[in-house]
C-alpha positions as CSV (number, residue, x, y, z in Angstrom):
1,M,39.3,-11.3,61.0
2,A,36.3,-11.9,58.6
3,T,35.4,-9.2,56.2
4,F,31.9,-7.9,55.5
5,T,30.6,-7.7,52.0
6,P,27.3,-5.7,51.8
7,S,24.7,-7.0,49.4
8,H,20.9,-7.0,48.8
9,S,20.7,-10.6,47.5
10,V,21.5,-13.8,49.2
11,P,24.1,-16.1,47.5
12,A,22.8,-19.4,46.2
13,S,24.7,-21.6,48.7
14,V,24.9,-20.4,52.3
15,S,25.2,-22.7,55.2
16,R,25.7,-20.3,58.2
17,H,23.5,-17.4,59.2
18,R,23.9,-14.6,61.8
19,Y,20.8,-12.6,62.9
20,F,21.0,-9.0,64.1
21,H,17.7,-8.6,65.9
22,V,16.8,-4.9,66.0
23,V,14.7,-4.2,69.2
24,G,13.7,-0.5,68.8
25,T,17.1,0.9,68.0
26,S,19.1,-1.7,70.1
27,V,20.7,-4.8,68.8
28,W,21.0,-8.4,69.9
29,V,23.1,-10.8,67.8
30,S,22.3,-14.5,67.6
31,D,22.8,-17.5,65.3
32,V,19.2,-18.7,66.3
33,P,16.7,-18.0,63.5
34,H,14.1,-15.3,64.2
35,E,10.3,-15.8,64.6
36,S,8.8,-16.7,61.2
37,G,6.5,-13.7,61.1
38,W,9.1,-11.1,61.7
39,P,10.5,-9.1,58.7
40,A,14.2,-9.9,57.9
41,H,16.5,-8.0,55.6
42,F,19.6,-9.5,54.1
43,L,22.6,-7.3,55.0
44,G,25.5,-9.1,53.3
45,M,28.1,-11.7,54.0
46,L,30.4,-11.6,57.0
47,G,33.0,-14.1,55.9
48,D,31.0,-17.2,55.1
49,E,28.0,-16.2,57.2
50,A,24.8,-14.6,55.8
51,C,23.9,-11.7,58.0
52,W,20.2,-10.7,58.5
53,G,18.7,-7.6,60.1
54,V,15.5,-8.8,61.9
55,D,12.8,-6.3,62.7
56,V,11.5,-7.3,66.1
57,P,7.9,-6.1,66.6
58,A,7.2,-3.6,69.4
59,G,6.5,-5.4,72.6
60,D,8.6,-8.5,71.7
61,D,12.1,-9.0,72.9
62,P,13.9,-12.2,72.0
63,A,16.9,-11.1,74.0
64,D,15.0,-10.7,77.3
65,G,16.5,-7.3,77.9
66,A,20.0,-8.1,76.7
67,A,19.8,-6.0,73.5
68,L,22.3,-3.1,73.5
69,D,22.3,0.3,71.8
70,L,25.0,0.7,69.2
71,Y,27.1,2.8,71.6
72,S,27.2,0.1,74.2
73,F,27.6,-2.7,71.6
74,F,30.8,-1.0,70.3
75,G,32.7,-2.0,73.4
76,R,31.5,-5.6,73.4
77,S,32.1,-6.6,69.8
78,G,34.7,-6.3,67.1
79,E,34.7,-3.4,64.7
80,V,33.3,-5.3,61.7
81,E,30.5,-6.9,63.7
82,W,29.6,-3.4,65.1
83,L,29.5,-2.0,61.5
84,V,27.1,-4.8,60.5
85,A,25.0,-4.1,63.5
86,G,24.8,-0.4,62.5
87,R,23.8,-1.5,59.0
88,A,21.1,-3.7,60.5
89,V,19.6,-0.8,62.5
90,Q,19.7,1.5,59.5
91,L,18.0,-0.9,57.1
92,V,15.4,-2.1,59.6
93,E,14.5,1.5,60.4
94,W,14.4,2.4,56.7
95,A,12.0,-0.4,56.1
96,R,9.8,0.6,59.1
97,T,9.5,4.2,57.9
98,H,9.1,3.7,54.2
99,R,5.9,1.8,54.0
100,F,3.9,4.4,52.1
101,C,4.6,6.7,49.2
102,D,5.3,10.2,50.5
103,V,5.2,12.1,47.2
104,V,3.2,15.3,47.6
105,V,0.3,15.5,45.2
106,Q,0.4,19.0,43.7
107,L,-3.2,19.2,42.3
108,V,-5.1,17.7,45.2
109,G,-2.8,18.7,48.1
110,G,-1.6,16.1,50.6
111,L,0.4,12.9,50.2
112,C,0.1,10.1,47.7
113,A,0.1,7.5,50.5
114,N,-0.1,4.4,48.3
115,A,1.6,1.3,49.7
116,V,5.1,0.6,48.5
117,H,6.7,-2.8,48.1
118,G,10.2,-4.1,48.1
119,H,11.9,-4.6,44.8
120,R,13.3,-8.0,44.0
121,S,16.8,-6.9,42.8
122,A,17.4,-3.6,44.6
123,R,16.8,-1.9,47.9
124,V,14.1,0.4,46.7
125,K,10.4,0.5,47.3
126,P,8.4,1.7,44.3
127,R,4.7,1.9,44.3
128,E,3.1,-1.3,43.1
129,D,1.3,0.4,40.1
130,R,4.7,1.9,39.0
131,M,6.8,-1.2,39.4
132,R,6.2,-2.4,35.9
133,R,7.1,0.9,34.3
134,M,10.1,2.1,36.4
135,N,12.5,1.1,39.1
136,L,12.6,4.3,41.0
137,L,12.2,5.0,44.7
138,F,10.0,8.0,43.9
139,C,6.7,7.9,42.0
140,N,5.9,10.6,39.5
141,V,2.3,11.3,40.3
């Protein structure tokens, strides 16, 4: 049984890939690459395969209805693959819901709402104007 090693950076030499397409909160696993415009998040290595969580846009379904919720997927996959699928759903959902800074601005009232961007060496999303000064998830407005 292959072991899963979580990571946020792809190793230099990878020849095999596995894609965990996240359709809403359901999953469909394939070795076929995703559409080029869909966001993909590196999950880690399952043995010698690079695993990717693919954010399938609303209205698209590459599985043609075959995607399963994690509860149903549990009975149709091995434990390790099910755990990777759960990681895919969590990270894709995190990326979907963390697109804007949500720090409350005390003086003005309301939210900061500046766009946040992925960091190259960690799974954080600092504001672009703060990226040069700090590597934090939260901005200090």
